[in-house]
C-alpha positions in Angstrom: 128.6 135.6 189.0 126.5 138.8 188.4 123.6 138.4 190.6 125.8 137.1 193.6 127.7 140.7 193.2 125.0 143.0 193.2 123.2 141.1 195.6 126.2 141.2 198.0 126.8 144.7 196.9 122.8 145.3 198.6 123.9 143.5 201.3 126.7 145.2 202.1 125.8 148.8 201.6 122.2 149.2 201.0 120.5 152.0 198.2 120.0 155.8 198.6 117.2 157.4 198.3 116.5 159.5 194.9 113.6 161.5 194.5 111.4 160.9 190.9 109.7 164.3 192.2 106.4 165.0 191.3 105.1 161.9 192.8 103.7 163.5 196.5 101.4 164.8 197.7 102.9 168.2 199.5 99.9 169.0 201.9 100.5 165.4 204.0 103.6 164.6 202.5 102.4 161.5 200.6 101.6 160.3 197.1 98.0 159.9 195.6 95.3 157.6 196.9 97.6 155.2 198.2 99.8 157.5 200.3 102.9 156.6 199.0 105.9 158.8 199.5 107.4 161.4 197.8 110.8 159.2 197.4 110.9 155.2 195.8 113.6 154.3 198.9 115.4 152.1 197.8 115.5 148.7 199.9 118.4 146.1 200.6 118.0 142.8 200.7 119.4 139.4 201.6 120.4 137.2 198.4 120.9 133.3 197.5 122.4 133.2 193.8 118.2 133.6 192.6 116.4 131.0 194.8 113.1 131.0 197.0 114.3 130.6 200.6 112.1 131.1 203.6 113.2 133.0 206.8 111.0 133.1 210.0 112.1 136.1 211.8 109.7 136.3 215.2 110.8 139.3 216.1 109.4 141.4 213.4 106.3 139.2 213.4 107.0 138.1 209.6 108.5 136.0 206.7 111.5 136.9 204.3 111.6 134.8 200.8 114.4 135.6 198.3 113.4 135.2 194.6 114.0 136.8 190.9 111.5 138.6 189.3 111.4 139.3 185.2 112.2 143.0 184.2 109.9 144.9 181.7 111.2 145.8 178.5 111.2 149.6 178.4 109.7 149.6 175.4 107.0 148.2 177.5 106.7 150.9 180.4 104.2 152.7 179.7 101.5 150.0 178.8 102.2 148.0 182.0 101.9 151.4 184.1 98.5 151.8 183.4 97.3 148.6 184.6 98.3 149.7 188.0 96.7 151.6 190.5 99.3 154.4 190.2 98.0 158.1 190.1 99.5 160.0 187.0 102.0 162.0 188.9 103.4 158.5 190.0 103.2 157.0 187.0 104.8 160.2 185.2 107.9 159.9 187.9 108.7 156.2 187.2 108.9 156.7 183.5 111.4 160.0 183.9 113.2 157.3 186.3 113.1 154.6 184.0 114.9 157.4 181.3 117.4 158.1 183.6 118.9 154.3 184.1 118.0 154.4 187.5 115.5 152.1 188.1 113.8 148.8 186.3 110.2 147.4 186.3 109.8 144.0 187.2 107.0 141.8 187.2 105.6 139.7 190.2 102.1 137.6 189.2 100.4 137.3 192.1 97.0 135.1 192.9 94.2 133.9 195.6 95.1 130.2 196.8 92.3 130.7 199.4 88.9 132.8 199.0 89.4 134.3 195.7 88.8 138.1 196.3 91.6 138.5 198.5 93.1 142.9 198.7 96.8 143.1 199.0 99.4 146.3 199.2 102.0 145.8 197.8 104.5 148.5 198.2 108.2 148.6 196.5 110.6 151.7 196.8 107.9 153.3 198.5 105.3 153.7 196.0 102.5 151.4 197.1 99.3 149.9 195.5 96.9 148.5 195.9 95.8 144.8 194.3 92.6 142.6 194.5 93.7 138.9 193.9 91.5 136.4 192.1 92.8 132.7 192.1 93.9 134.1 188.6 97.6 135.2 188.1 97.9 138.9 188.3 100.9 140.6 186.7 101.9 143.3 189.5 104.2 145.9 187.6 106.7 147.2 190.6 109.2 150.2 190.1 112.8 148.8 191.9 116.5 148.7 191.5 118.1 145.8 190.1 118.2 144.6 194.1 115.4 145.4 196.6 112.3 144.4 198.7 108.8 144.6 197.5 106.6 144.6 201.3 102.8 142.7 201.2 100.2 143.9 203.8 96.9 142.8 203.5 94.0 145.4 203.6 91.2 144.1 205.7 91.2 141.2 208.6 91.6 138.2 206.5 90.1 136.3 209.5 91.5 133.2 211.6 92.1 131.2 208.3 95.1 134.1 207.1 95.0 135.6 203.1 96.4 132.4 201.5 98.7 134.5 198.0 100.8 132.5 195.5 103.5 134.4 193.6 105.3 133.4 190.2 108.5 133.7 190.3 111.5 133.2 187.8 111.8 129.7 189.1 108.3 129.3 189.1 104.7 129.6 190.7 105.8 129.7 195.0 103.2 129.6 197.7 103.9 132.5 200.3 103.2 132.4 204.0 100.2 132.9 205.1 99.3 136.6 205.6 97.4 136.8 209.2 95.7 141.1 210.4 98.4 143.5 210.7 101.2 141.0 209.4 103.3 141.6 206.4 105.7 139.4 204.1 109.1 141.4 202.9 110.4 139.9 199.5 114.2 140.3 199.3 114.5 140.5 195.0 116.5 140.6 192.5 115.5 141.2 189.4 117.0 139.8 185.9 
């Protein structure tokens, strides 16, 4: 019931923008080497009781998924952020937002189901990190509100076969739709 209520709130109104401060490069308006914007912008998701559902939106040329991700305990946040590609300013801004209870950290293990050496960008709340995928799941740490969106894009052209990735959500391993050059996958998520 709580999950359904949270998802309804996201669909109805979305979230505002909360600046984390210190997460931007004043010269070009981006944060660090990954090009993340100054603010962690909340994203509205769509929901259906935490299950996975694929909906192809041909007007946006990407597939949307809905699912649940486990929350990282606040006392593990500093240790888990060490394994991200966020710069020190972004990490400090994320920790400050956690302390103010504006966000939570979620974990989303990703893996390559194809050749085993893909590189993707993963964006959550306006912050982007580069993730090198292998055949073994790699935990991606995501700053997020209780519900929101995560966007995954291939960093380089995956070729005609596309990029075949998988993710582990609360229900279990899930094959993601194939990503092609200039494509993206938006995952509407709720954190439990």
